[in-house]
C-alpha positions as CSV (number, residue, x, y, z in Angstrom):
1,X,-10.7,22.9,-4.2
2,X,-12.9,20.6,-2.1
3,X,-11.8,17.3,-0.7
4,X,-13.6,14.0,-1.2
5,X,-13.3,11.6,1.7
6,X,-13.0,8.2,0.4
7,X,-11.3,4.8,0.8
8,X,-9.3,5.6,-2.4
9,X,-9.3,1.9,-3.5
10,X,-11.2,-1.3,-2.9
11,X,-9.4,-3.8,-0.8
12,X,-6.2,-5.0,-2.5
13,X,-5.1,-8.5,-1.8
14,X,-1.4,-9.3,-2.2
15,X,-0.1,-12.9,-1.9
16,X,3.5,-13.3,-0.8
17,X,6.2,-13.2,-1.7
18,X,5.6,-10.2,-3.9
19,X,5.8,-6.4,-4.3
20,X,3.0,-4.6,-6.0
21,X,2.3,-1.0,-6.9
22,X,-1.3,-0.4,-6.0
23,X,-1.9,3.4,-6.3
24,X,-0.4,6.1,-8.4
25,X,-1.7,9.7,-8.2
26,X,-2.9,10.9,-11.6
27,X,-3.3,7.4,-13.0
28,X,-5.3,5.2,-10.6
29,X,-9.1,5.5,-10.5
30,X,-10.5,5.9,-7.0
31,X,-13.4,4.0,-5.6
32,X,-16.8,5.7,-6.2
33,X,-17.6,8.8,-8.2
34,X,-14.2,10.6,-7.7
35,X,-12.5,9.3,-10.8
36,X,-8.7,9.6,-11.2
37,X,-7.1,11.0,-8.1
38,X,-5.2,14.3,-8.1
39,X,-3.5,15.5,-5.0
40,X,-4.1,12.8,-2.4
41,X,-3.9,12.8,1.4
42,X,-3.0,9.4,2.8
43,X,-4.8,9.1,6.2
44,X,-4.2,5.4,6.9
45,X,-3.7,1.9,5.8
46,X,-5.4,-1.2,7.2
47,X,-3.5,-4.5,6.8
48,X,-4.9,-7.9,7.5
49,X,-3.0,-11.2,7.2
50,X,-6.0,-13.2,6.0
51,X,-4.6,-16.5,4.7
52,X,-1.3,-18.2,5.3
53,X,0.6,-20.9,7.2
54,X,2.6,-18.6,9.5
55,X,3.8,-15.1,9.8
56,X,4.9,-12.6,7.2
57,X,6.3,-9.1,6.9
58,X,4.1,-6.5,5.3
59,X,5.7,-3.2,4.0
60,X,4.5,0.1,2.6
61,X,6.6,2.2,0.3
62,X,6.0,5.7,-1.0
63,X,7.7,6.3,-4.3
64,X,8.4,9.8,-5.7
65,X,7.5,10.6,-9.3
66,X,11.1,10.2,-10.3
67,X,11.3,6.6,-9.1
68,X,8.3,5.4,-11.1
69,X,7.1,3.2,-8.2
70,X,4.1,1.3,-9.7
71,X,6.0,0.5,-12.9
72,X,9.3,-0.4,-11.2
73,X,7.6,-2.6,-8.5
74,X,5.7,-4.4,-11.2
75,X,8.9,-5.0,-13.1
76,X,11.4,-5.9,-10.4
77,X,9.1,-7.3,-7.6
78,X,11.4,-5.7,-5.0
79,X,10.6,-2.6,-2.9
80,X,13.5,-0.2,-2.5
81,X,14.2,0.4,1.2
82,X,15.0,4.1,0.8
83,X,11.2,4.6,0.0
84,X,10.0,2.3,2.8
85,X,7.8,4.0,5.4
86,X,6.5,0.9,7.3
87,X,7.5,-2.6,7.9
88,X,5.5,-4.8,10.3
89,X,5.4,-8.5,11.1
90,X,1.9,-10.1,11.0
91,X,0.8,-13.5,12.2
92,X,-2.2,-15.3,10.6
93,X,-5.5,-13.4,11.1
94,X,-3.7,-10.3,12.6
95,X,-4.8,-6.8,11.6
96,X,-2.6,-3.7,11.8
97,X,-3.6,-0.1,11.5
98,X,-1.1,2.5,10.1
99,X,-2.4,6.0,11.0
100,X,0.0,8.9,10.7
101,X,-0.7,11.9,12.9
102,X,-0.9,14.1,9.8
103,X,-1.9,13.0,6.4
104,X,0.9,12.1,3.9
105,X,0.5,14.3,0.8
106,X,1.0,12.6,-2.5
107,X,1.1,14.6,-5.8
108,X,1.2,13.7,-9.5
109,X,2.7,10.3,-10.3
110,X,3.8,9.5,-6.7
111,X,3.0,5.9,-5.9
112,X,2.0,3.6,-3.0
113,X,3.7,0.2,-3.3
114,X,3.1,-2.7,-0.9
115,X,4.9,-5.9,-0.3
116,X,4.5,-9.3,1.5
117,X,7.7,-11.1,2.4
118,X,9.1,-13.6,4.9
119,X,9.0,-12.7,8.6
120,X,11.9,-12.2,11.0
121,X,10.7,-15.2,13.1
122,X,11.4,-17.6,10.2
123,X,8.0,-17.4,8.6
124,X,8.5,-17.7,4.8
125,X,5.6,-15.4,3.7
126,X,5.1,-17.7,0.8
127,X,1.4,-18.1,0.0
128,X,0.4,-15.6,2.7
129,X,-2.4,-13.2,1.6
130,X,-2.4,-9.7,3.1
131,X,-5.4,-7.4,2.4
132,X,-4.5,-3.7,2.2
133,X,-7.2,-1.0,2.6
134,X,-5.9,2.5,1.7
135,X,-7.8,5.4,3.3
136,X,-7.5,9.0,2.5
137,X,-8.9,12.1,0.8
138,X,-8.4,13.5,-2.7
139,X,-9.0,16.9,-4.4
140,X,-12.1,17.0,-6.5
């Protein structure tokens, strides 16, 4: 099978405090002519704290199929720490690049879930908007 290099999704804006499932393999339509993603190779995530009064914490979770990440995050609004792969504090207008050395392979019904919450330096995270750009490849 060939790979389609793509950004997987358009920019997703998440306003804190919240947890949102933004991508599920086999369900989510990719940006461009790819259609629904099959096996997906996560190459990176760009996070930008675009709007807010102070700092916030942005997190990324990878949910296995058995955890039903996108559905569970939408219902509970809480990311489960045993699926968390990244947590970073962002100040207003700060950009963070997450680029693993090797792509993270996601297969059928595995999900990417993101959250915006209060920061460790007493920032509440309330009303803070973080833009997430998911980069990767998918089988076509």
